[in-house]
NUTOR-747592 format. One line per field, with one value per atom (N, C-alpha, C, CB): residue in one letter; atom name; x, y, z. Coordinates in steps of 0.2 Angstrom, whole numbers, plus 5000, padded with zeros to 4 digits. Glycine has a CB too. Example, Ala and Ser with C-alpha at 12.3 -4.5 7.8 and 13.67 -1.06 7.14 Angstrom:
# residues 2
type	[A,A,A,A,S,S,S,S]
atom	[N,CA,C,CB,N,CA,C,CB]
c1	[5066,5062,5066,5057,5064,5068,5064,5070]
c2	[4972,4978,4984,4978,4989,4995,5000,4997]
c3	[5039,5039,5039,5045,5035,5036,5039,5029]
//
This chain:
# residues 206
type	[M,M,M,M,Y,Y,Y,Y,A,A,A,A,E,E,E,E,Q,Q,Q,Q,T,T,T,T,R,R,R,R,S,S,S,S,D,D,D,D,L,L,L,L,L,L,L,L,D,D,D,D,S,S,S,S,A,A,A,A,R,R,R,R,R,R,R,R,H,H,H,H,F,F,F,F,T,T,T,T,T,T,T,T,T,T,T,T,G,G,G,G,Y,Y,Y,Y,N,N,N,N,S,S,S,S,V,V,V,V,T,T,T,T,V,V,V,V,D,D,D,D,D,D,D,D,I,I,I,I,V,V,V,V,S,S,S,S,S,S,S,S,I,I,I,I,E,E,E,E,V,V,V,V,S,S,S,S,K,K,K,K,G,G,G,G,T,T,T,T,F,F,F,F,Y,Y,Y,Y,Y,Y,Y,Y,H,H,H,H,F,F,F,F,S,S,S,S,D,D,D,D,K,K,K,K,Q,Q,Q,Q,A,A,A,A,M,M,M,M,F,F,F,F,S,S,S,S,A,A,A,A,L,L,L,L,L,L,L,L,T,T,T,T,E,E,E,E,C,C,C,C,L,L,L,L,T,T,T,T,E,E,E,E,T,T,T,T,A,A,A,A,D,D,D,D,T,T,T,T,V,V,V,V,T,T,T,T,T,T,T,T,A,A,A,A,I,I,I,I,R,R,R,R,L,L,L,L,L,L,L,L,D,D,D,D,K,K,K,K,P,P,P,P,G,G,G,G,A,A,A,A,N,N,N,N,G,G,G,G,P,P,P,P,Q,Q,Q,Q,V,V,V,V,A,A,A,A,A,A,A,A,T,T,T,T,S,S,S,S,A,A,A,A,W,W,W,W,V,V,V,V,Y,Y,Y,Y,L,L,L,L,S,S,S,S,R,R,R,R,S,S,S,S,R,R,R,R,D,D,D,D,D,D,D,D,R,R,R,R,T,T,T,T,Y,Y,Y,Y,R,R,R,R,E,E,E,E,L,L,L,L,M,M,M,M,R,R,R,R,Q,Q,Q,Q,A,A,A,A,P,P,P,P,M,M,M,M,V,V,V,V,L,L,L,L,G,G,G,G,E,E,E,E,E,E,E,E,T,T,T,T,Y,Y,Y,Y,R,R,R,R,H,H,H,H,I,I,I,I,D,D,D,D,E,E,E,E,T,T,T,T,I,I,I,I,V,V,V,V,L,L,L,L,P,P,P,P,P,P,P,P,L,L,L,L,V,V,V,V,T,T,T,T,L,L,L,L,M,M,M,M,E,E,E,E,T,T,T,T,L,L,L,L,A,A,A,A,A,A,A,A,R,R,R,R,H,H,H,H,E,E,E,E,L,L,L,L,K,K,K,K,A,A,A,A,G,G,G,G,V,V,V,V,H,H,H,H,T,T,T,T,H,H,H,H,M,M,M,M,A,A,A,A,A,A,A,A,R,R,R,R,M,M,M,M,L,L,L,L,M,M,M,M,T,T,T,T,M,M,M,M,F,F,F,F,V,V,V,V,T,T,T,T,A,A,A,A,N,N,N,N,S,S,S,S,I,I,I,I,I,I,I,I,A,A,A,A,E,E,E,E,S,S,S,S,D,D,D,D,D,D,D,D,P,P,P,P,G,G,G,G,T,T,T,T,T,T,T,T,M,M,M,M,T,T,T,T,E,E,E,E,V,V,V,V,A,A,A,A,D,D,D,D,T,T,T,T,I,I,I,I,A,A,A,A,T,T,T,T,M,M,M,M,F,F,F,F,S,S,S,S,G,G,G,G,I,I,I,I,V,V,V,V,L,L,L,L,G,G,G,G,D,D,D,D,V,V,V,V,P,P,P,P,L,L,L,L,S,S,S,S,R,R,R,R,A,A,A,A,A,A,A,A,A,A,A,A,N,N,N,N,G,G,G,G]
atom	[N,CA,C,CB,N,CA,C,CB,N,CA,C,CB,N,CA,C,CB,N,CA,C,CB,N,CA,C,CB,N,CA,C,CB,N,CA,C,CB,N,CA,C,CB,N,CA,C,CB,N,CA,C,CB,N,CA,C,CB,N,CA,C,CB,N,CA,C,CB,N,CA,C,CB,N,CA,C,CB,N,CA,C,CB,N,CA,C,CB,N,CA,C,CB,N,CA,C,CB,N,CA,C,CB,N,CA,C,CB,N,CA,C,CB,N,CA,C,CB,N,CA,C,CB,N,CA,C,CB,N,CA,C,CB,N,CA,C,CB,N,CA,C,CB,N,CA,C,CB,N,CA,C,CB,N,CA,C,CB,N,CA,C,CB,N,CA,C,CB,N,CA,C,CB,N,CA,C,CB,N,CA,C,CB,N,CA,C,CB,N,CA,C,CB,N,CA,C,CB,N,CA,C,CB,N,CA,C,CB,N,CA,C,CB,N,CA,C,CB,N,CA,C,CB,N,CA,C,CB,N,CA,C,CB,N,CA,C,CB,N,CA,C,CB,N,CA,C,CB,N,CA,C,CB,N,CA,C,CB,N,CA,C,CB,N,CA,C,CB,N,CA,C,CB,N,CA,C,CB,N,CA,C,CB,N,CA,C,CB,N,CA,C,CB,N,CA,C,CB,N,CA,C,CB,N,CA,C,CB,N,CA,C,CB,N,CA,C,CB,N,CA,C,CB,N,CA,C,CB,N,CA,C,CB,N,CA,C,CB,N,CA,C,CB,N,CA,C,CB,N,CA,C,CB,N,CA,C,CB,N,CA,C,CB,N,CA,C,CB,N,CA,C,CB,N,CA,C,CB,N,CA,C,CB,N,CA,C,CB,N,CA,C,CB,N,CA,C,CB,N,CA,C,CB,N,CA,C,CB,N,CA,C,CB,N,CA,C,CB,N,CA,C,CB,N,CA,C,CB,N,CA,C,CB,N,CA,C,CB,N,CA,C,CB,N,CA,C,CB,N,CA,C,CB,N,CA,C,CB,N,CA,C,CB,N,CA,C,CB,N,CA,C,CB,N,CA,C,CB,N,CA,C,CB,N,CA,C,CB,N,CA,C,CB,N,CA,C,CB,N,CA,C,CB,N,CA,C,CB,N,CA,C,CB,N,CA,C,CB,N,CA,C,CB,N,CA,C,CB,N,CA,C,CB,N,CA,C,CB,N,CA,C,CB,N,CA,C,CB,N,CA,C,CB,N,CA,C,CB,N,CA,C,CB,N,CA,C,CB,N,CA,C,CB,N,CA,C,CB,N,CA,C,CB,N,CA,C,CB,N,CA,C,CB,N,CA,C,CB,N,CA,C,CB,N,CA,C,CB,N,CA,C,CB,N,CA,C,CB,N,CA,C,CB,N,CA,C,CB,N,CA,C,CB,N,CA,C,CB,N,CA,C,CB,N,CA,C,CB,N,CA,C,CB,N,CA,C,CB,N,CA,C,CB,N,CA,C,CB,N,CA,C,CB,N,CA,C,CB,N,CA,C,CB,N,CA,C,CB,N,CA,C,CB,N,CA,C,CB,N,CA,C,CB,N,CA,C,CB,N,CA,C,CB,N,CA,C,CB,N,CA,C,CB,N,CA,C,CB,N,CA,C,CB,N,CA,C,CB,N,CA,C,CB,N,CA,C,CB,N,CA,C,CB,N,CA,C,CB,N,CA,C,CB,N,CA,C,CB,N,CA,C,CB,N,CA,C,CB,N,CA,C,CB,N,CA,C,CB,N,CA,C,CB,N,CA,C,CB,N,CA,C,CB,N,CA,C,CB,N,CA,C,CB,N,CA,C,CB,N,CA,C,CB,N,CA,C,CB,N,CA,C,CB,N,CA,C,CB,N,CA,C,CB,N,CA,C,CB,N,CA,C,CB,N,CA,C,CB,N,CA,C,CB,N,CA,C,CB,N,CA,C,CB,N,CA,C,CB,N,CA,C,CB,N,CA,C,CB,N,CA,C,CB,N,CA,C,CB,N,CA,C,CB,N,CA,C,CB,N,CA,C,CB,N,CA,C,CB,N,CA,C,CB,N,CA,C,CB,N,CA,C,CB,N,CA,C,CB,N,CA,C,CB,N,CA,C,CB,N,CA,C,CB,N,CA,C,CB,N,CA,C,CB,N,CA,C,CB,N,CA,C,CB,N,CA,C,CB,N,CA,C,CB,N,CA,C,CB,N,CA,C,CB,N,CA,C,CB,N,CA,C,CB,N,CA,C,CB,N,CA,C,CB,N,CA,C,CB,N,CA,C,CB,N,CA,C,CB]
c1	[5643,5640,5634,5646,5634,5628,5622,5630,5623,5618,5615,5620,5619,5617,5612,5622,5615,5611,5605,5615,5605,5598,5593,5599,5596,5591,5588,5595,5593,5590,5585,5596,5586,5582,5575,5585,5575,5569,5565,5570,5569,5565,5562,5570,5566,5563,5557,5569,5557,5551,5545,5553,5547,5541,5539,5544,5543,5541,5536,5547,5538,5533,5527,5537,5527,5520,5516,5522,5519,5516,5512,5520,5516,5513,5509,5519,5508,5504,5498,5507,5499,5494,5491,5496,5495,5493,5496,5486,5498,5501,5497,5503,5491,5486,5485,5480,5486,5485,5491,5482,5497,5503,5505,5509,5508,5511,5518,5507,5521,5528,5530,5531,5526,5527,5527,5521,5523,5523,5530,5517,5532,5538,5544,5540,5545,5551,5550,5551,5544,5544,5546,5537,5545,5547,5554,5545,5558,5566,5569,5569,5564,5567,5571,5570,5569,5573,5568,5576,5570,5566,5563,5570,5558,5555,5560,5549,5565,5570,5574,5574,5576,5580,5576,5582,5570,5566,5567,5559,5566,5566,5573,5562,5578,5585,5586,5590,5582,5583,5578,5583,5572,5566,5562,5562,5560,5556,5549,5556,5546,5540,5539,5534,5533,5531,5531,5524,5528,5528,5535,5524,5540,5547,5550,5551,5548,5550,5547,5548,5540,5537,5541,5530,5542,5546,5552,5546,5556,5562,5562,5566,5556,5555,5553,5550,5549,5547,5553,5542,5557,5563,5568,5567,5569,5573,5570,5573,5564,5560,5561,5553,5560,5560,5567,5557,5572,5579,5581,5583,5579,5580,5577,5578,5571,5567,5569,5559,5571,5574,5581,5575,5584,5590,5589,5594,5583,5582,5583,5575,5581,5582,5589,5578,5593,5600,5603,5603,5601,5604,5602,5601,5596,5594,5599,5587,5601,5605,5612,5606,5614,5621,5620,5623,5615,5614,5614,5608,5612,5612,5619,5609,5624,5631,5634,5636,5630,5632,5631,5629,5636,5635,5628,5641,5625,5619,5612,5619,5613,5608,5602,5610,5596,5590,5587,5585,5587,5584,5577,5585,5572,5565,5564,5561,5568,5567,5570,5570,5576,5579,5575,5586,5572,5568,5561,5566,5559,5552,5554,5550,5560,5562,5563,5568,5566,5567,5560,5571,5555,5549,5545,5544,5546,5543,5546,5544,5553,5556,5554,5564,5553,5551,5544,5551,5539,5533,5532,5528,5536,5536,5536,5541,5539,5540,5533,5545,5529,5522,5518,5519,5520,5516,5519,5516,5526,5529,5531,5535,5532,5534,5529,5540,5526,5520,5522,5518,5528,5529,5530,5536,5533,5533,5526,5538,5522,5515,5511,5512,5512,5508,5511,5509,5517,5520,5517,5527,5517,5515,5507,5516,5504,5496,5495,5493,5499,5498,5501,5500,5506,5510,5506,5515,5502,5498,5494,5493,5491,5487,5492,5483,5497,5502,5505,5507,5508,5512,5509,5518,5503,5500,5503,5501,5499,5501,5507,5495,5508,5513,5520,5512,5520,5526,5528,5526,5523,5524,5527,5517,5524,5526,5534,5522,5535,5542,5547,5542,5545,5550,5551,5547,5545,5546,5550,5539,5549,5553,5561,5551,5562,5569,5573,5569,5569,5572,5571,5569,5565,5563,5564,5555,5563,5563,5570,5561,5576,5582,5585,5587,5584,5586,5582,5586,5575,5571,5573,5564,5575,5578,5584,5579,5588,5594,5593,5599,5588,5586,5583,5581,5579,5576,5582,5571,5586,5592,5596,5596,5597,5601,5598,5603,5592,5588,5588,5581,5588,5588,5595,5586,5600,5607,5608,5612,5604,5605,5600,5603,5596,5592,5586,5595,5584,5578,5572,5581,5572,5566,5563,5567,5556,5553,5554,5546,5554,5555,5549,5554,5551,5546,5545,5539,5549,5548,5553,5550,5551,5555,5557,5552,5564,5566,5564,5574,5564,5563,5555,5565,5551,5544,5542,5540,5545,5543,5545,5547,5551,5553,5547,5559,5545,5540,5534,5539,5532,5525,5526,5523,5532,5533,5533,5540,5536,5536,5529,5540,5525,5518,5514,5514,5516,5513,5515,5514,5521,5524,5521,5532,5521,5518,5511,5519,5507,5500,5500,5497,5504,5504,5505,5509,5510,5512,5506,5518,5502,5496,5491,5494,5490,5484,5486,5484,5492,5494,5493,5501,5496,5495,5488,5499,5484,5477,5473,5473,5475,5472,5471,5475,5465,5464,5468,5457,5470,5474,5480,5469,5485,5491,5494,5496,5494,5497,5494,5497,5487,5483,5484,5476,5483,5483,5490,5481,5495,5502,5502,5507,5500,5501,5497,5498,5491,5487,5490,5480,5493,5496,5503,5498,5507,5513,5511,5517,5506,5505,5502,5499,5499,5496,5502,5491,5506,5512,5517,5516,5518,5522,5519,5522,5512,5509,5509,5501,5509,5509,5517,5507,5521,5528,5530,5533,5527,5529,5527,5525,5523,5521,5527,5515,5532,5537,5544,5538,5545,5551,5551,5553,5557,5557,5559,5563,5555,5557,5551,5563,5551,5546,5547,5545,5541,5541,5538,5538,5541,5538,5533,5543,5527,5522,5525,5515,5520,5523,5526,5517,5523,5526,5533,5521,5534,5541,5545,5540,5543,5547,5550,5544,5545,5547,5553,5541,5553,5559,5565,5556,5565,5571,5572,5576]
c2	[5575,5571,5574,5570,5580,5584,5583,5591,5584,5584,5577,5586,5572,5565,5563,5560,5566,5565,5568,5567,5574,5578,5575,5585,5572,5568,5562,5566,5559,5553,5555,5549,5560,5563,5564,5569,5567,5569,5563,5573,5558,5552,5548,5547,5548,5545,5549,5546,5555,5559,5558,5567,5558,5556,5549,5557,5544,5537,5537,5533,5540,5540,5543,5544,5549,5552,5549,5559,5546,5543,5536,5541,5533,5526,5527,5522,5533,5534,5538,5537,5543,5548,5547,5555,5544,5543,5549,5543,5547,5551,5558,5548,5557,5562,5567,5560,5565,5570,5573,5566,5571,5574,5580,5568,5585,5591,5591,5597,5595,5596,5599,5600,5604,5607,5602,5612,5597,5592,5588,5587,5587,5583,5587,5581,5593,5597,5599,5603,5601,5603,5598,5605,5591,5586,5586,5579,5588,5588,5595,5583,5600,5607,5609,5608,5608,5610,5615,5605,5618,5623,5619,5629,5622,5619,5620,5623,5625,5625,5619,5632,5617,5611,5605,5609,5604,5599,5599,5599,5605,5605,5605,5612,5606,5605,5597,5607,5593,5586,5582,5583,5585,5582,5587,5578,5585,5590,5591,5587,5586,5586,5580,5587,5580,5575,5568,5576,5568,5561,5558,5562,5563,5561,5558,5566,5560,5558,5551,5562,5550,5543,5538,5544,5540,5536,5534,5539,5538,5536,5531,5543,5532,5527,5520,5530,5520,5514,5511,5515,5514,5512,5509,5517,5512,5509,5503,5514,5502,5496,5490,5497,5492,5487,5484,5489,5489,5486,5482,5493,5483,5479,5472,5482,5472,5466,5462,5467,5465,5462,5458,5466,5461,5457,5450,5461,5448,5442,5437,5441,5439,5435,5435,5439,5440,5440,5435,5447,5435,5430,5423,5431,5422,5415,5413,5415,5417,5416,5413,5422,5417,5415,5408,5420,5407,5400,5394,5400,5396,5390,5388,5393,5392,5390,5385,5396,5384,5379,5372,5380,5367,5360,5357,5356,5354,5351,5355,5348,5361,5366,5364,5373,5364,5363,5369,5358,5370,5377,5378,5377,5374,5376,5377,5370,5373,5374,5381,5368,5382,5389,5395,5389,5394,5399,5400,5398,5394,5395,5398,5388,5396,5399,5407,5396,5409,5416,5420,5417,5416,5419,5420,5415,5416,5416,5422,5410,5423,5428,5435,5428,5435,5441,5443,5440,5438,5440,5441,5434,5438,5439,5447,5435,5451,5458,5461,5461,5459,5462,5460,5460,5455,5452,5455,5445,5456,5457,5465,5453,5468,5475,5480,5476,5483,5487,5493,5490,5496,5502,5500,5504,5494,5492,5490,5485,5487,5485,5491,5481,5496,5503,5506,5507,5506,5509,5505,5510,5499,5495,5496,5487,5497,5498,5505,5498,5510,5516,5518,5522,5514,5515,5516,5510,5511,5512,5519,5506,5521,5527,5533,5527,5533,5539,5540,5538,5534,5535,5534,5530,5530,5528,5522,5534,5518,5511,5511,5508,5516,5516,5517,5521,5522,5523,5518,5530,5515,5510,5504,5508,5502,5496,5498,5495,5504,5505,5504,5513,5506,5505,5498,5508,5494,5486,5483,5483,5486,5483,5485,5485,5490,5493,5489,5500,5487,5485,5477,5488,5475,5468,5464,5468,5466,5461,5459,5465,5463,5460,5454,5466,5454,5448,5442,5450,5443,5438,5435,5440,5439,5436,5432,5442,5435,5431,5424,5435,5424,5418,5413,5419,5415,5411,5408,5414,5412,5410,5405,5416,5406,5402,5395,5405,5395,5389,5385,5390,5389,5386,5383,5391,5386,5384,5377,5389,5377,5371,5365,5373,5366,5362,5360,5355,5365,5365,5368,5367,5371,5373,5368,5380,5368,5363,5366,5362,5361,5363,5368,5357,5373,5378,5384,5375,5384,5390,5395,5388,5401,5407,5411,5411,5411,5414,5421,5414,5426,5433,5433,5437,5430,5430,5427,5426,5422,5419,5424,5412,5427,5432,5438,5435,5440,5446,5443,5448,5437,5435,5434,5428,5431,5431,5438,5427,5442,5449,5452,5454,5451,5453,5450,5452,5443,5439,5442,5432,5443,5446,5453,5446,5457,5464,5463,5468,5459,5458,5455,5454,5450,5447,5452,5441,5456,5462,5466,5466,5468,5472,5469,5475,5462,5458,5458,5451,5456,5455,5462,5453,5467,5474,5476,5479,5474,5477,5472,5477,5466,5461,5463,5455,5462,5462,5457,5462,5452,5446,5445,5440,5449,5448,5441,5453,5438,5431,5426,5430,5425,5420,5421,5420,5428,5429,5428,5437,5429,5428,5420,5430,5416,5409,5407,5405,5409,5407,5410,5410,5416,5418,5414,5426,5413,5409,5402,5409,5399,5392,5392,5389,5397,5398,5399,5404,5404,5405,5399,5411,5395,5389,5384,5386,5383,5378,5380,5378,5387,5389,5389,5397,5390,5390,5382,5392,5378,5370,5368,5366,5373,5371,5373,5375,5376,5378,5375,5386,5372,5370,5362,5373,5359,5352,5351,5349,5347,5345,5348,5348,5346,5348,5356,5344,5359,5366,5366,5371,5367,5367,5372,5367,5370,5375,5379,5372,5384,5389,5386,5393,5381,5379,5376,5373,5372,5370,5375,5364,5380,5385,5390,5389,5391,5395,5392,5396,5385,5382,5381,5375,5384,5384,5377,5387]
c3	[5467,5472,5476,5478,5477,5480,5475,5481,5469,5464,5464,5457,5464,5464,5470,5464,5476,5482,5482,5488,5479,5479,5475,5476,5469,5465,5468,5458,5472,5476,5481,5479,5484,5489,5486,5493,5480,5477,5475,5471,5473,5471,5477,5467,5483,5489,5491,5494,5491,5493,5488,5493,5482,5477,5478,5470,5479,5480,5486,5482,5491,5497,5496,5503,5492,5491,5486,5488,5481,5475,5478,5470,5483,5485,5491,5487,5494,5500,5498,5506,5494,5492,5485,5493,5481,5474,5470,5474,5464,5459,5458,5452,5456,5454,5460,5452,5466,5472,5474,5478,5471,5473,5469,5473,5472,5468,5469,5470,5464,5465,5471,5459,5474,5480,5486,5481,5485,5491,5491,5489,5485,5484,5487,5477,5485,5487,5494,5482,5497,5503,5509,5505,5507,5511,5513,5508,5508,5509,5508,5503,5509,5509,5504,5516,5498,5492,5488,5488,5483,5479,5473,5477,5470,5464,5458,5462,5459,5454,5454,5455,5460,5460,5457,5468,5459,5456,5448,5458,5445,5438,5435,5436,5439,5437,5435,5442,5439,5438,5434,5445,5434,5431,5427,5436,5421,5417,5420,5410,5423,5426,5431,5421,5434,5438,5435,5442,5429,5425,5424,5419,5422,5421,5428,5419,5433,5440,5441,5445,5439,5440,5435,5439,5429,5425,5427,5418,5431,5433,5439,5436,5443,5449,5446,5453,5441,5438,5434,5432,5431,5428,5433,5424,5439,5444,5447,5450,5448,5450,5445,5452,5439,5434,5433,5427,5433,5432,5438,5432,5444,5449,5448,5456,5446,5445,5439,5444,5434,5428,5430,5422,5435,5437,5439,5442,5441,5443,5437,5446,5431,5425,5423,5419,5424,5423,5427,5423,5434,5439,5436,5446,5434,5432,5426,5429,5421,5416,5418,5411,5423,5426,5430,5431,5433,5436,5431,5440,5425,5420,5418,5414,5420,5419,5424,5419,5429,5434,5432,5441,5434,5432,5434,5434,5430,5432,5432,5438,5430,5430,5426,5429,5428,5424,5422,5428,5415,5413,5415,5405,5413,5415,5422,5413,5427,5434,5436,5438,5433,5435,5433,5432,5427,5424,5428,5417,5431,5435,5442,5436,5444,5451,5450,5454,5444,5443,5442,5436,5439,5438,5445,5433,5449,5456,5460,5460,5459,5463,5460,5462,5453,5449,5452,5442,5452,5454,5461,5452,5465,5472,5474,5476,5470,5472,5472,5468,5468,5467,5474,5461,5476,5482,5489,5483,5489,5495,5496,5496,5491,5491,5490,5486,5495,5494,5489,5501,5490,5486,5478,5488,5477,5470,5467,5470,5472,5470,5468,5475,5472,5471,5464,5477,5463,5457,5451,5457,5451,5446,5444,5447,5450,5449,5445,5456,5447,5444,5437,5449,5436,5430,5423,5429,5421,5415,5415,5414,5420,5420,5420,5427,5424,5424,5417,5430,5415,5409,5402,5409,5402,5396,5394,5391,5390,5388,5384,5384,5379,5374,5378,5369,5382,5386,5391,5390,5394,5399,5395,5402,5389,5385,5383,5379,5381,5379,5385,5376,5391,5396,5397,5403,5397,5398,5392,5398,5386,5381,5381,5374,5384,5385,5391,5386,5396,5402,5403,5408,5402,5404,5398,5406,5392,5386,5385,5380,5385,5383,5387,5384,5394,5398,5396,5405,5394,5393,5386,5392,5381,5375,5376,5370,5380,5382,5385,5386,5390,5393,5388,5398,5383,5378,5374,5374,5372,5368,5371,5365,5378,5382,5382,5389,5383,5384,5377,5386,5372,5365,5364,5360,5366,5365,5369,5367,5375,5379,5377,5386,5371,5368,5373,5366,5377,5381,5379,5388,5373,5370,5365,5367,5365,5360,5353,5361,5348,5341,5339,5336,5335,5333,5337,5332,5343,5347,5344,5354,5343,5341,5347,5335,5348,5355,5356,5355,5351,5352,5353,5346,5349,5350,5356,5344,5359,5365,5371,5366,5370,5375,5375,5374,5370,5369,5373,5362,5371,5374,5382,5371,5384,5391,5395,5392,5391,5394,5395,5390,5390,5391,5396,5384,5397,5403,5409,5402,5410,5416,5418,5416,5413,5414,5416,5408,5413,5415,5422,5410,5423,5430,5435,5430,5434,5439,5441,5437,5435,5436,5440,5429,5438,5441,5449,5438,5451,5458,5461,5458,5458,5461,5463,5457,5458,5459,5464,5452,5466,5470,5477,5469,5480,5487,5491,5489,5488,5491,5487,5492,5487,5483,5483,5484,5489,5490,5486,5497,5487,5483,5476,5486,5474,5467,5464,5466,5467,5465,5463,5469,5468,5467,5461,5474,5460,5454,5448,5455,5448,5442,5441,5443,5446,5445,5442,5451,5445,5442,5435,5447,5433,5426,5422,5426,5423,5419,5418,5422,5424,5424,5419,5431,5419,5415,5408,5417,5406,5399,5397,5399,5402,5400,5398,5406,5402,5400,5393,5405,5390,5383,5378,5381,5380,5375,5377,5375,5383,5385,5386,5392,5386,5387,5394,5382,5397,5404,5409,5406,5415,5419,5422,5425,5422,5425,5432,5420,5437,5444,5445,5450,5448,5450,5456,5451,5458,5463,5469,5465,5472,5479,5478,5481,5472,5471,5469,5466,5465,5462,5468,5457,5473,5479,5483,5483,5482,5486,5482,5488,5476,5472,5469,5475]
//
């Protein structure tokens, strides 16, 4: 229990430093001094500063990917409309980049800190599986157009969402940018599903 709490405290400290000072300006000493533990304690839990950033990103993406899992469960309800449920899920997913400054800052720094290959691997591990399940569920409900390959569609959607998160995170006006991004994704998504896909205003209202 103590070790778990210490790890959590280290992550909290790193999160604060990375999102206020920036990854490159933060040292291990900065992270440990904030919670009064030794550098040895840091290295007991994490191999280096990059590993800690990776853990923070994994935590964030896992929470965000859960919105897709929630959408899949909603499709079990009587009368559920697949494209509309998916659009609402996408809006919730993207909203975090607009509303959560900490999340937004981690997304902005991730490609630089981890490198494109590692960043993509984390996305493929966490974000891709629920998207594949969502596409397979829509296909089973006969809500995908003919010729759509579920796994390929999921991979392309993942790439769009990852790019969208970065665009919103880097924007000086995250709110407006998110609306533009969400409307564009909804319009593109309408090309592979049967039925109407609501744009951002309607999706936000669920």
